SENULO-424162 format. One record per residue: x, y, z of N, C-alpha, C, O in turn; residue in one letter. Coordinates in nm, 4 decimals, padded with zeros to 6 digits. Atoms other than C-alpha are relative to their C-alpha. Layout:
<nodes>
NODE   n_east  n_north     n_up  ca_east ca_north    ca_up   c_east  c_north     c_up   o_east  o_north     o_up residuo
NODE        X        Y        Z        X        Y        Z        X        Y        Z        X        Y        Z       a
...
</nodes>
This chain:
<nodes>
NODE   n_east  n_north     n_up  ca_east ca_north    ca_up   c_east  c_north     c_up   o_east  o_north     o_up residuo
NODE  00.0185 -00.1372  00.0443  03.6647 -07.2315  19.5933  00.1186  00.0413 -00.0891  00.2346  00.0189 -00.0545       m
NODE -00.1024 -00.0454  00.0941  03.8550 -07.0864  19.2993  00.0649  00.1282  00.0519  00.0011  00.2109  00.1172       k
NODE -00.0769 -00.1167 -00.0437  04.1253 -06.8281  19.3638  00.0591  00.0718 -00.1201  00.0655  00.0179 -00.2306       k
NODE -00.0700 -00.0807  00.1004  04.2974 -06.5528  19.1679  00.1402  00.0281  00.0507  00.1593  00.0685  00.1653       k
NODE -00.1402 -00.0269 -00.0281  04.6752 -06.5196  19.1605  00.0426  00.1156 -00.0895  00.0295  00.1068 -00.2116       l
NODE -00.0440 -00.1170  00.0764  04.8124 -06.1793  19.0530  00.1442  00.0288  00.0399  00.1728  00.0602  00.1554       h
NODE -00.1424 -00.0129 -00.0288  05.1901 -06.1486  19.0237  00.0629  00.1013 -00.0943  00.0346  00.1024 -00.2141       v
NODE -00.0835 -00.0900  00.0794  05.4222 -05.8722  18.9057  00.1445 -00.0436  00.0207  00.1994 -00.0310  00.1301       f
NODE -00.1390  00.0433 -00.0040  05.7668 -06.0108  18.8232  00.0903  00.1131 -00.0454  00.0610  00.1801 -00.1444       f
NODE -00.0988 -00.0989  00.0426  06.0652 -05.7769  18.8065  00.1368 -00.0668 -00.0061  00.1592 -00.1729  00.0521       s
NODE -00.1334  00.0531  00.0239  06.4244 -05.8326  18.7056  00.0275  00.0049 -00.1490 -00.0162  00.0979 -00.2167       g
NODE -00.0247  00.0098  00.1448  06.5478 -05.9355  18.3600 -00.1033 -00.0950 -00.0589 -00.0696 -00.2037 -00.1057       s
NODE  00.1106  00.0893  00.0345  06.2075 -06.0777  18.2692 -00.0609  00.0267 -00.1381 -00.1521 -00.0445 -00.1802       v
NODE  00.0478 -00.0246  00.1360  06.1479 -05.9262  17.9257  00.1111 -00.0338 -00.0982  00.2290 -00.0117 -00.0709       q
NODE -00.0975  00.0352  00.1021  06.3165 -06.0496  17.6096  00.0702 -00.1328  00.0248  00.1734 -00.1613 -00.0360       g
NODE -00.0620  00.1289 -00.0326  06.3923 -06.3929  17.7567 -00.0972 -00.1168 -00.0203 -00.0706 -00.2282  00.0248       v
NODE  00.0987  00.1045  00.0241  06.0844 -06.5889  17.6449 -00.0923 -00.0259  00.1169 -00.1545 -00.1318  00.1245       g
NODE  00.0805  00.0171 -00.1213  05.9017 -06.5363  17.9747 -00.1467 -00.0253 -00.0331 -00.2065 -00.1196  00.0187       f
NODE  00.1425  00.0154  00.0325  05.5543 -06.4937  17.8235 -00.0272 -00.1324 -00.0703 -00.1190 -00.2055 -00.0329       r
NODE  00.0190  00.1227  00.0769  05.5871 -06.7790  17.5757  00.0120 -00.1228  00.0900 -00.0721 -00.2126  00.0847       y
NODE -00.0218  00.1150 -00.0877  05.7240 -07.0204  17.8349 -00.1079 -00.0088  00.1071 -00.1528 -00.1185  00.1404       t
NODE  00.1070  00.0001 -00.1008  05.4673 -06.9165  18.0968 -00.1289 -00.0538 -00.0598 -00.2014 -00.1283  00.0061       t
NODE  00.1192  00.0519  00.0665  05.1899 -06.9855  17.8468  00.0106 -00.1518 -00.0190 -00.0877 -00.2236 -00.0011       e
NODE -00.0215  00.1455  00.0143  05.3390 -07.3307  17.7778 -00.0140 -00.0716  00.1340 -00.0725 -00.1797  00.1408       r
NODE  00.0128  00.0596 -00.1338  05.3652 -07.4027  18.1511 -00.1475 -00.0048  00.0403 -00.1924 -00.1026  00.1002       i
NODE  00.1424 -00.0066 -00.0362  05.0009 -07.2967  18.1951 -00.0793 -00.1143 -00.0621 -00.1784 -00.1592 -00.0044       a
NODE  00.0710  00.1108  00.0656  04.8928 -07.5691  17.9512  00.0065 -00.1285  00.0816 -00.0772 -00.2172  00.0649       r
NODE -00.0154  00.1189 -00.0837  05.0132 -07.8267  18.2042 -00.0750  00.0112  00.1334 -00.0708 -00.0800  00.2160       r
NODE  00.0721 -00.0246 -00.1254  04.7986 -07.6792  18.4821 -00.1415  00.0479 -00.0326 -00.1611  00.1176 -00.1322       h
NODE  00.1375 -00.0437  00.0249  04.4220 -07.6233  18.5059 -00.0226  00.1444  00.0469 -00.0901  00.1694  00.1468       p
NODE  00.0114 -00.1416 -00.0343  04.4464 -07.2435  18.5122 -00.0454  00.0787 -00.1222 -00.0267  00.0360 -00.2361       v
NODE  00.0379 -00.0946  00.1048  04.3031 -06.9545  18.3111  00.0597  00.1349  00.0346  00.1015  00.1569  00.1482       t
NODE -00.0514 -00.1338 -00.0257  04.4187 -06.5950  18.2744  00.0916  00.0463 -00.1104  00.0722  00.0122 -00.2271       g
NODE -00.0909 -00.0544  00.1007  04.7031 -06.4147  18.1010  00.1347  00.0365  00.0592  00.1521  00.0449  00.1808       y
NODE -00.1315 -00.0537 -00.0329  05.0639 -06.3031  18.1031  00.0274  00.1110 -00.1004 -00.0093  00.0992 -00.2173       v
NODE -00.0321 -00.1091  00.0924  05.1877 -05.9750  17.9547  00.1182  00.0813  00.0511  00.1445  00.0891  00.1711       r
NODE -00.1073 -00.0938 -00.0321  05.4837 -05.7396  17.9418 -00.0614  00.1342  00.0361 -00.1646  00.1726 -00.0188       n
NODE  00.0422 -00.1348 -00.0373  05.4430 -05.4001  18.1067  00.1044  00.1004 -00.0469  00.2222  00.0662 -00.0576       l
NODE -00.0942 -00.1011  00.0498  05.6006 -05.0752  17.9819  00.1168  00.0283  00.0944  00.2221  00.0740  00.0498       p
NODE -00.1060 -00.0297 -00.0973  05.8064 -05.0436  18.3030  00.1030 -00.1129  00.0126  00.1915 -00.1062  00.0979       d
NODE -00.0977  00.1088 -00.0015  05.9961 -05.3698  18.2321 -00.0406 -00.1216  00.0809  00.0287 -00.2234  00.0786       g
NODE  00.0487  00.1150 -00.0760  05.7959 -05.5975  18.4605 -00.0868 -00.0894 -00.0887 -00.1245 -00.0511 -00.1995       r
NODE  00.0946  00.0896  00.0646  05.5838 -05.8949  18.3573 -00.1137 -00.0237  00.0985 -00.0910 -00.0529  00.2159       v
NODE  00.1192  00.0222 -00.0818  05.2278 -05.9275  18.4877 -00.0573 -00.1380 -00.0317 -00.0708 -00.1757 -00.1481       e
NODE  00.0627  00.1309  00.0127  05.0747 -06.2701  18.5470 -00.1285  00.0026  00.0813 -00.1263  00.0326  00.2007       l
NODE  00.1277  00.0098 -00.0701  04.7073 -06.3083  18.6347 -00.0588 -00.1357 -00.0355 -00.0801 -00.1657 -00.1530       l
NODE  00.0512  00.1344  00.0247  04.5711 -06.6600  18.6751 -00.1074 -00.0342  00.1017 -00.1052  00.0123  00.2157       a
NODE  00.1062  00.0474 -00.0870  04.2628 -06.8247  18.8195 -00.0079 -00.1520 -00.0070  00.0219 -00.2124 -00.1100       e
NODE  00.0159  00.1450 -00.0090  04.1989 -07.1817  18.9314 -00.0041 -00.0410  00.1460 -00.0147  00.0429  00.2354       g
NODE -00.0091  00.0492 -00.1378  04.2123 -07.4018  19.2376  00.1328  00.0461  00.0595  00.2338  00.0537 -00.0104       d
NODE -00.1209 -00.0532 -00.0640  04.4648 -07.2723  19.4887  00.1204 -00.0916 -00.0164  00.2312 -00.0441 -00.0414       e
NODE -00.1129  00.0925  00.0131  04.6779 -07.5858  19.4729  00.0562  00.0016 -00.1423  00.1779 -00.0043 -00.1601       s
NODE -00.0459 -00.0079  00.1392  04.6946 -07.5685  19.0911  00.0765  00.1293 -00.0239  00.1783  00.1294 -00.0932       a
NODE -00.0681 -00.1284  00.0152  04.7910 -07.2011  19.1086  00.1362 -00.0011  00.0682  00.2326  00.0542  00.0152       l
NODE -00.1284  00.0082 -00.0699  05.0642 -07.2724  19.3628  00.1014 -00.0803 -00.0813  00.2180 -00.0422 -00.0911       q
NODE -00.0890  00.0817  00.0837  05.2098 -07.5454  19.1398  00.0411  00.0757 -00.1263  00.1565  00.0683 -00.1685       e
NODE -00.0272 -00.0817  00.1190  05.1852 -07.3164  18.8352  00.1047  00.1066  00.0320  00.2029  00.1217 -00.0408       f
NODE -00.0943 -00.1041 -00.0401  05.3630 -07.0324  19.0159  00.1378 -00.0596  00.0298  00.2397 -00.0020 -00.0081       l
NODE -00.1267  00.0670 -00.0301  05.6308 -07.2719  19.1421  00.0743 -00.0348 -00.1289  00.1953 -00.0141 -00.1383       k
NODE -00.0616  00.0371  00.1276  05.6953 -07.3963  18.7869  00.0535  00.1221 -00.0738  00.1617  00.1160 -00.1324       a
NODE -00.0463 -00.1240  00.0652  05.7215 -07.0400  18.6496  00.1250  00.0504  00.0708  00.2233  00.0855  00.0056       v
NODE -00.1164 -00.0472 -00.0758  05.9600 -06.9385  18.9284  00.1225 -00.0872 -00.0248  00.2331 -00.0356 -00.0413       r
NODE -00.1126  00.0908  00.0247  06.1764 -07.2469  18.8763  00.0565  00.0199 -00.1401  00.1779  00.0148 -00.1595       e
NODE -00.0440 -00.0183  00.1374  06.1900 -07.1863  18.5021  00.0766  00.1286 -00.0244  00.1586  00.1360 -00.1159       g
NODE -00.0619 -00.1311  00.0216  06.3022 -06.8248  18.5382  00.0696  00.0536  00.1243  00.0866  00.1746  00.1394       f
NODE -00.0609 -00.0387 -00.1269  06.4726 -06.8219  18.8774  00.1155  00.0985 -00.0167  00.1266  00.1942  00.0599       n
NODE -00.1166 -00.0875  00.0172  06.7900 -06.6583  18.7448 -00.0359  00.1356 -00.0600  00.0469  00.2266 -00.0595       s
NODE  00.0430 -00.1265  00.0609  06.5900 -06.3812  18.5725 -00.0874  00.0845  00.0931 -00.0954  00.2064  00.0777       y
NODE  00.0930 -00.0692 -00.0897  06.3445 -06.2925  18.8516  00.0763  00.0584  00.1182  00.1434 -00.0138  00.1919       i
NODE -00.0574 -00.0671 -00.1166  06.4674 -06.0352  19.1036 -00.1027  00.0057  00.1126 -00.0686 -00.0110  00.2297       r
NODE  00.1045 -00.0133 -00.1000  06.1334 -05.9925  19.2797 -00.1332 -00.0434 -00.0616 -00.1537 -00.0321 -00.1825       d
NODE  00.1345  00.0364  00.0422  05.7769 -06.1214  19.2599 -00.0976  00.0520  00.1046 -00.0977  00.0065  00.2190       a
NODE  00.1038 -00.0554 -00.0871  05.4929 -05.9187  19.4114 -00.1255 -00.0842 -00.0223 -00.1910 -00.0724 -00.1258       d
NODE  00.1079  00.0981  00.0139  05.2264 -06.1854  19.4721 -00.1198  00.0415  00.0841 -00.1067  00.0735  00.2022       v
NODE  00.1243 -00.0309 -00.0713  04.8655 -06.1140  19.5647 -00.1026 -00.1091 -00.0316 -00.1104 -00.1584 -00.1441       k
NODE  00.1061  00.1010  00.0145  04.5791 -06.3601  19.6193 -00.1354  00.0652  00.0228 -00.1485  00.1563  00.1045       w
NODE  00.1363 -00.0504 -00.0159  04.2061 -06.2921  19.5847 -00.0955 -00.1105 -00.0437 -00.0518 -00.2173 -00.0866       d
NODE  00.0990  00.0943  00.0501  03.8827 -06.4717  19.5018 -00.0094  00.0127 -00.1516  00.0026  00.1225 -00.2059       n
NODE  00.0104  00.0008  00.1457  03.8418 -06.5699  19.1376 -00.1272  00.0711 -00.0455 -00.2274  00.0741  00.0258       a
NODE  00.1162 -00.0659  00.0595  03.6046 -06.3762  18.9134 -00.0647 -00.0859 -00.1077 -00.1798 -00.0625 -00.1444       t
NODE  00.0519  00.0861  00.1047  03.5604 -06.6475  18.6499 -00.0062  00.0660 -00.1363 -00.0801  00.0207 -00.2237       g
NODE  00.0084 -00.0767  00.1243  03.6224 -06.3986  18.3699  00.0798 -00.0578 -00.1166  00.0651 -00.0111 -00.2295       e
NODE -00.0863  00.0541  00.1053  03.8718 -06.6104  18.1724 -00.0440 -00.1399 -00.0412 -00.0890 -00.2189  00.0418       f
NODE  00.0336  00.1323  00.0512  03.8078 -06.9122  17.9510  00.1242 -00.0850 -00.0217  00.1159 -00.2078 -00.0214       e
NODE -00.1243  00.0718  00.0263  04.1715 -07.0051  17.8841  00.1155  00.0872  00.0495  00.0936  00.1961  00.1025       r
NODE -00.1176 -00.0777 -00.0353  04.5267 -06.8887  17.9512  00.0698  00.0402 -00.1292  00.0846 -00.0406 -00.2209       f
NODE -00.0684 -00.0464  00.1204  04.7078 -06.6752  17.6953  00.0873  00.1208  00.0269  00.0955  00.1709  00.1390       g
NODE -00.0819 -00.1200 -00.0063  04.9418 -06.3893  17.6229 -00.0854  00.1194 -00.0370 -00.1589  00.1167 -00.1357       t
NODE  00.0744 -00.1231  00.0247  04.7921 -06.0431  17.6404  00.0986  00.1053 -00.0479  00.2048  00.1238  00.0114       k
NODE -00.0893 -00.1030  00.0557  04.9445 -05.7669  17.4302 -00.0529  00.1384  00.0252  00.0095  00.2367 -00.0148       f
</nodes>
């Protein structure tokens, strides 16, 4: 069963290549969805795929930006199948 991963990252996560790098990391994992900056300084990540792929994807993002992330509000749900690929949303 496909799952949905919805994460709000806070800290020094804007202006450090977070979106670009997250999109590159997503290419190495079978996930769909998006990443985007929010007006309040957080970064939103929404991804769908197999739970194990999503866990590996999230782990890679966290490892890549560990020194920039202060907090990550992570929520899991059932996938909706609404995405065809992973990209940056503006």
